C-alpha positions in Angstrom: 20.4 -2.7 15.3 17.3 -1.3 17.0 15.8 -2.4 20.2 12.9 -4.9 20.1 9.9 -3.3 18.6 11.9 -0.7 16.7 12.2 -0.1 12.9 15.6 -0.7 11.4 16.4 2.6 9.6 18.2 5.8 10.5 15.3 7.4 12.4 13.9 4.2 13.9 10.4 5.4 14.9 9.4 2.0 16.2 7.3 0.0 13.8 7.8 -3.4 12.3 8.2 -7.1 12.4 11.2 -9.2 13.3 12.9 -11.0 10.5 11.9 -14.6 9.9 14.0 -16.9 12.1 14.0 -14.5 15.1 11.3 -16.3 17.1 12.2 -14.1 20.0 13.5 -10.6 19.6 16.3 -11.2 22.2 17.6 -14.2 20.3 19.2 -12.4 17.4 22.5 -13.8 16.3 25.6 -11.7 15.4 25.0 -12.6 11.7 21.4 -11.5 11.8 22.3 -8.2 13.5 25.0 -7.6 10.9 22.4 -8.2 8.2 20.0 -5.8 9.6 22.7 -3.2 10.0 23.4 -3.7 6.3 19.8 -3.0 5.5 20.0 0.0 7.7 22.5 1.5 5.3 21.1 0.1 2.1 17.5 1.1 2.7 17.2 4.2 4.8 13.4 4.0 4.7 13.6 0.9 6.8 12.4 -2.6 6.7 9.9 -4.1 9.1 11.5 -5.7 12.1 9.7 -5.9 15.4 7.9 -8.3 17.8 5.5 -11.0 16.7 1.8 -10.0 16.8 0.5 -10.1 20.3 3.5 -8.6 21.9 3.1 -5.2 23.6 5.4 -3.0 21.6 6.2 -1.3 18.5 3.7 1.1 16.8 4.1 4.8 16.5 1.2 6.9 17.8 -0.8 9.3 15.6 0.1 12.3 17.8 3.9 11.7 17.8 4.5 10.2 14.4 5.9 13.2 12.6 8.1 14.9 15.2 11.3 13.7 13.5 10.7 14.8 9.9 11.2 17.9 7.9 8.8 19.8 5.7 7.2 18.9 2.3 7.3 21.2 -0.7 4.9 21.0 -3.6 6.6 19.7 -6.7 6.0 16.9 -9.3 8.4 14.5 -10.8 9.2 11.3 -12.7 12.3 9.4 -13.5 12.9 6.5 -15.9 16.0 4.5 -16.4 16.8 1.7 -18.7 18.7 -1.3 -17.4 22.3 -0.4 -17.3 21.7 3.3 -18.1 22.2 6.4 -15.9 19.2 8.5 -14.7 17.4 10.7 -17.2 17.0 14.4 -16.7 14.1 15.2 -14.4 11.7 18.0 -15.4 9.1 19.8 -13.4 5.7 18.5 -14.4 3.9 21.3 -16.2 0.4 22.6 -15.4 0.4 21.3 -11.8 -2.4 22.9 -9.8 -2.5 22.4 -6.0 -6.0 22.0 -4.7 -7.4 23.3 -1.4 -7.2 20.2 0.7 -10.4 19.0 2.5 -8.2 17.4 5.2 -7.3 19.2 8.5 -4.2 19.7 10.5 -2.6 16.5 11.7 -4.0 14.5 8.8 -2.3 11.6 7.0 -2.7 8.1 5.6 -4.6 9.2 2.5 -6.1 7.0 -0.2 -7.7 7.8 -3.6 -10.3 5.8 -5.6 -12.0 6.8 -8.8 -15.8 6.9 -8.8 -18.3 6.0 -11.5 -19.0 9.5 -12.6 -15.6 10.9 -13.6 -14.6 12.0 -10.1 -12.7 10.4 -7.1 -13.1 9.8 -3.4 -10.3 10.5 -0.9 -10.1 9.0 2.6 -7.7 9.9 5.4 -7.2 9.9 9.1 -6.9 13.0 11.3 -7.3 13.9 15.0 -10.9 13.8 16.1 -12.8 16.4 18.1 -13.4 14.3 21.2 -11.6 11.0 20.5 -8.2 10.2 19.2 -8.9 9.8 15.5 -11.5 10.2 12.7 -11.7 8.5 9.3 -12.8 11.2 7.0 -13.8 11.3 3.3 -14.4 13.9 0.5 -15.3 13.6 -3.1 -13.5 15.3 -5.9 -16.2 16.5 -8.4 -16.0 19.0 -11.2 -12.6 20.2 -10.2 -13.2 20.8 -6.4 -13.4 18.8 -3.2 -16.7 18.5 -1.4 -16.7 19.3 2.4 -15.3 16.5 4.4 -17.5 13.9 6.1 -16.7 11.6 9.0 -17.1 7.8 8.5 -16.2 6.9 12.1 -14.5 8.5 15.0 -13.0 6.6 18.0 -10.0 6.0 20.2 -9.3 2.4 18.9 -7.9 3.1 15.4 -4.8 1.2 14.5 -2.9 4.0 12.8 0.1 3.2 10.5 2.0 4.9 7.7 1.8 1.9 5.4 -1.4 0.0 6.3 -4.1 2.7 5.9 -7.9 2.8 5.5 -9.8 3.1 2.2 -13.2 4.2 1.0 -14.1 2.6 -2.4 -17.0 3.3 -4.7 -17.6 -0.3 -5.4 -20.9 0.2 -7.3 -22.5 3.4 -8.4 -24.8 3.4 -5.4 -22.4 1.8 -2.9 -19.4 3.2 -0.9 -17.4 0.7 1.1 -15.0 1.7 3.8 -12.4 -0.3 5.7 -10.2 0.6 8.7 -8.1 -1.1 11.3 -9.2 -1.7 14.9 -6.6 -2.0 17.6 -7.0 -5.2 19.7 -6.5 -5.7 23.5 -3.0 -7.0 23.2 -1.5 -4.0 21.5 1.4 -4.4 19.1 0.3 -6.3 16.0 -3.0 -7.4 17.4 -5.5 -5.6 15.1 -8.5 -6.5 13.0 -10.2 -5.3 9.8 -13.5 -3.4 10.1 -15.8 -2.8 7.0 -18.9 -0.6 6.7 -20.9 0.6 3.7 -23.0 3.6 2.7 -25.7 4.0 0.1 -26.1 7.8 0.4 -22.7 9.1 -0.6 -21.2 8.8 2.9 -23.9 10.7 4.8 -24.7 7.6 6.9 -22.9 4.3 7.4 -23.9 0.7 8.3 -22.8 -1.2 11.3 -19.2 -2.4 11.0 -18.4 -6.0 10.0 -15.3 -8.1 10.5 -14.5 -10.2 7.4 -12.3 -12.7 9.2 -13.8 -14.9 11.9 -10.8 -16.5 13.5 -11.1 -14.4 16.7 -7.3 -14.4 17.3 -5.3 -11.5 18.7 -3.1 -11.3 15.6 -2.5 -9.1 12.6 -5.1 -8.6 9.9 -4.5 -5.8 7.4 -3.2 -4.5 4.1 -6.7 -4.7 2.6 -7.9 -4.3 -0.9 -11.7 -3.8 -1.5 -13.2 -4.5 -5.0 -16.6 -5.2 -6.7 -17.7 -8.8 -6.8 -20.4 -9.6 -9.4 -23.2 -7.1 -10.0 -24.1 -6.2 -6.4 -21.6 -7.9 -4.1 -18.2 -6.8 -2.6 -15.0 -8.6 -2.0 -11.9 -8.1 0.2 -8.5 -9.5 0.3 -6.1 -9.0 3.3 -3.0 -10.3 4.9 -4.0 -12.7 7.8 -1.8 -13.6 10.7 -4.0 -16.1 12.5 -1.3 -18.7 12.2 0.7 -16.8 14.8 -1.9 -17.9 17.4 -1.3 -21.5 16.5 2.5 -20.9 16.8 2.1 -19.6 20.3 -0.3 -22.4 21.3 2.3 -25.0 20.2 4.9 -23.4 22.4 6.6 -21.1 19.9 10.2 -21.5 18.8 11.2 -23.0 22.2 8.4 -25.6 21.8 9.6 -26.7 18.4 6.6 -25.4 16.6 6.8 -24.7 12.9 7.3 -21.0 12.2 4.1 -19.1 11.7 3.0 -17.9 8.2 1.2 -14.9 7.0 -1.6 -15.8 4.5 -3.5 -13.9 1.8 -7.2 -14.5 2.3 -10.4 -13.6 0.3 -13.9 -13.0 1.4 -17.0 -11.8 -0.5 -20.1 -10.3 1.0 -23.4 -8.6 0.2 -24.2 -5.4 2.1 -27.7 -6.7 3.0 -27.5 -10.5 2.7 -24.2 -10.8 4.6 -21.0 -12.9 4.2 -20.4 -15.1 1.1 -17.5 -17.2 -0.2 -14.1 -17.3 1.4 -10.8 -18.8 0.3 -7.1 -18.8 1.1 -5.4 -17.5 -2.0 -1.8 -18.1 -0.7 -0.8 -19.6 2.7 2.7 -18.1 2.8 3.2 -14.4 1.8 5.3 -11.5 2.8 4.1 -10.0 6.1 3.4 -6.3 5.6 3.3 -5.2 2.0 0.3 -3.7 0.4 -2.0 -5.8 -1.8 -3.6 -4.7 -5.0 -6.4 -5.8 -7.3 -6.9 -5.1 -11.0 -10.2 -5.8 -12.8 -9.8 -6.9 -16.4 -12.8 -8.2 -18.3 -12.1 -11.9 -17.5 -12.1 -11.6 -13.7 -10.1 -10.0 -10.9 -6.3 -10.3 -10.6 -4.7 -9.9 -7.2 -1.0 -9.0 -6.9 1.1 -9.0 -3.7 4.6 -9.7 -2.4 5.1 -13.4 -2.0 7.6 -15.3 0.1 9.4 -18.5 -0.7 11.1 -21.0 1.6 14.4 -19.4 0.6 13.1 -15.9 1.7 12.8 -14.6 -1.9 10.1 -11.9 -1.8 9.1 -11.2 -5.4 5.7 -10.2 -6.7 3.1 -12.9 -7.5 -0.4 -12.8 -9.0 -3.5 -15.0 -8.8 -6.6 -14.8 -11.0 -10.2 -15.7 -10.3 -11.9 -17.7 -13.1 -15.4 -17.6 -11.8 -15.0 -20.8 -9.8 -11.9 -20.2 -7.7 -8.5 -18.6 -7.4 -5.7 -19.8 -9.6 -2.4 -21.1 -8.2 -0.3 -18.0 -7.5 2.7 -17.5 -9.8 5.5 -14.9 -9.9 5.3 -12.0 -12.4 9.1 -11.7 -12.8 12.2 -13.3 -11.3 13.7 -10.4 -9.4 15.3 -12.8 -7.0 15.1 -10.4 -4.0 16.2 -12.5 -1.1 15.5 -10.7 2.2 14.7 -12.2 5.6 12.4 -9.2 6.6 9.5 -7.4 5.0 10.4 -4.3 3.0 7.0 -2.7 3.5 6.6 -2.0 -0.2 3.7 -3.5 -2.1 2.8 -3.5 -5.9 0.2 -1.4 -7.7 -2.0 -2.4 -10.6 -4.7 -1.3 -13.1 -6.7 -2.8 -15.9 -8.2 -1.7 -19.2 -10.2 -4.4 -21.0 -7.9 -7.4 -21.2 -4.8 -5.3 -20.4 -3.3 -5.4 -17.0 -0.4 -3.4 -15.8 1.7 -3.9 -12.6 4.3 -1.7 -11.0 6.6 -2.7 -8.2 9.7 -2.1 -6.2 12.6 -4.5 -5.7 16.1 -4.3 -4.3 17.8 -7.6 -5.2 21.6 -7.5 -4.6 21.0 -4.1 -2.8 20.1 -2.5 -6.2 16.8 -0.7 -5.8 14.6 -0.5 -8.9 11.0 0.2 -9.9 9.6 -1.9 -12.7 6.5 -1.9 -14.9 5.1 -5.0 -16.7 2.0 -5.5 -19.0 -0.3 -8.4 -19.5 -2.3 -8.6 -22.7 -4.4 -11.6 -21.6 -6.1 -10.5 -18.4 -3.2 -11.3 -16.1 -2.5 -14.8 -17.3 1.0 -13.9 -18.5 3.1 -10.8 -18.3 5.8 -9.6 -20.7 9.3 -8.5 -19.7 9.3 -5.5 -17.4 10.8 -2.1 -18.1 12.7 -0.2 -15.4 11.4 3.3 -14.7 13.3 4.8 -11.7 16.1 7.3 -11.5 18.7 5.1 -9.8 17.8 5.4 -6.1 14.1 4.8 -5.7 12.3 4.2 -2.3 9.4 2.5 -4.1 5.8 3.4 -2.9 4.5 3.0 -6.5 1.2 3.8 -8.2 0.2 3.1 -11.8 -2.9 4.0 -13.9 -3.9 3.6 -17.6 -4.1 7.0 -19.4 -4.6 7.8 -23.1 -5.7 4.4 -24.2 -2.9 1.8 -23.7 -0.3 4.1 -22.1 0.1 4.2 -18.4 1.4 6.8 -15.9 3.6 5.4 -13.1 4.6 7.3 -10.0 7.1 6.4 -7.3 9.2 8.0 -4.6 12.8 8.7 -5.6 15.6 9.7 -3.2 17.3 12.9 -4.3 20.0 14.8 -2.4 19.0 13.4 1.0 15.3 14.0 0.5 12.5 12.5 -1.5 10.6 13.4 -4.7 7.4 12.0 -6.2 8.3 11.2 -9.7 6.1 10.4 -12.7 6.6 8.8 -16.1 4.6 7.7 -19.0 5.1 4.1 -20.3 3.7 2.6 -23.4 2.4 -0.9 -23.9 5.3 -1.5 -26.3 7.8 -0.5 -23.5 8.4 3.0 -24.7 9.3 5.3 -21.8 8.6 9.0 -21.7 10.3 11.8 -19.9 10.7 11.9 -16.1 8.7 14.6 -14.3 8.8 15.9 -10.8 5.4 16.1 -9.2 6.3 17.0 -5.6 9.2 17.3 -3.2 8.9 15.5 0.1 10.8 13.5 2.6 11.9 9.9 2.0 11.0 9.0 5.6 7.9 7.0 6.6 6.2 10.2 7.8 5.5 11.2 4.1 3.5 8.0 3.7 2.5 6.5 0.4 1.6 9.0 -2.3 -1.6 8.1 -4.2 -2.6 8.8 -7.8 -5.8 8.2 -9.9 -6.5 9.0 -13.5 -9.6 11.1 -14.4 -11.4 11.9 -17.6 -9.9 14.7 -19.7 -6.3 13.5 -19.6 -6.0 14.4 -15.9 -4.2 13.0 -12.9 -5.1 13.5 -9.3 -2.5 13.2 -6.5 -2.6 13.0 -2.7 0.3 12.8 -0.3 1.2 13.7 3.3 3.1 16.9 4.1 5.0 15.9 7.3 6.0 19.4 8.3 4.4 20.9 11.3 1.4 19.0 12.5 1.2 17.2 9.2 -1.3 17.7 6.4 -2.7 15.7 3.5 -2.1 17.7 0.3 -3.7 17.3 -3.1 -2.9 18.4 -6.6 -4.2 18.0 -10.2 -2.1 17.8 -13.4 -2.4 17.0 -17.0 -1.0 13.7 -18.2 2.4 14.6 -19.5 3.3 14.1 -23.2 6.2 11.9 -24.3 
């Protein structure tokens, strides 16, 4: 078991949240310690266990985060497994072309988003020239990356392998960026900052905070998406209830345990803030959120959390008037009293919605894919697509009409590989391809993928060797 503020996992770099029930880090029972030791062995990538937000502890710094990892080699891969079947043979993905990366040494935490003109935008963090960090962006257009531009550079970034910034082309003439700002208390005290640009990132507006609670607690795992014809919306995980918990005396004062909530806010770049709503008042603490945009309104997906500590994937839909009551996509039954730091991914095409996610119920890790034919109202039975030992970190995109490409990180021979597989709306599963070889540690981050016109996929991931570097590659969508 790690020290307070450390990550449970073999390399324990120091990042995470304590399991529910441990209202003070030093109060762990023997049973709880044994449970976390079990997770240590079952999930080498770690689960989030650390002090409550507001404590001074626990986050790795940008400059030291990769000293404990090996190198990353370019490769591409995918694995698909049927329930009860052994892993399929993995092939190297053909026609993979590594691109000259616009990111500099020490870069990491990349994200990709398709634009409205057949290209894509990538954002990432890297050491700044005068201050600690810079949020940088580049556009992939006509097969090459444009020179990098800086959105903001400062010494107050909250830098984290799983909770990373984004730059989203929300409308054809509007880029929206978000990043995380470290608060005065340290630890999990951080807030969301949002800015926008109407000149392809040459200049940026003043930053804005979508939450108005003013508490020194966690706010992160943001998804940005279009709202109506000219507005923007954001969802995020919101920890303001931890402030209430401390005000009521914490566990020693008999206060009800604090809950992480999923919140929504809309805004217009010029007119300012709009509607706000709590989508779910009790969710898993530190898994990424995702939003799909079918024709009948946005569908958000996230890792939920029941009273019995079951942390499966749930969805909620907006019908034009409000958010629906969240409901589970599938009964994985993953009972775990700590956050696995592994959120879902989604995409939409007309009324079709696809979800991909990681689960490890009964210590059996799997990656699953499920489709909805009615805009996210209902989902069919999922298909399993991993090779037998996945670490999760999924991405999914529609390609070639109603097929999807799904990627994930698979553990192979003590390392990690980015795997890719094609899945049909009817559940048909294609061959498994290897996209890249990497580490299965947190330093390799969350690989990203977008689909582009011309049957093309674009990838980004972090090479943790040396100083670290965001690498990118382009490949054709594989055949069956």
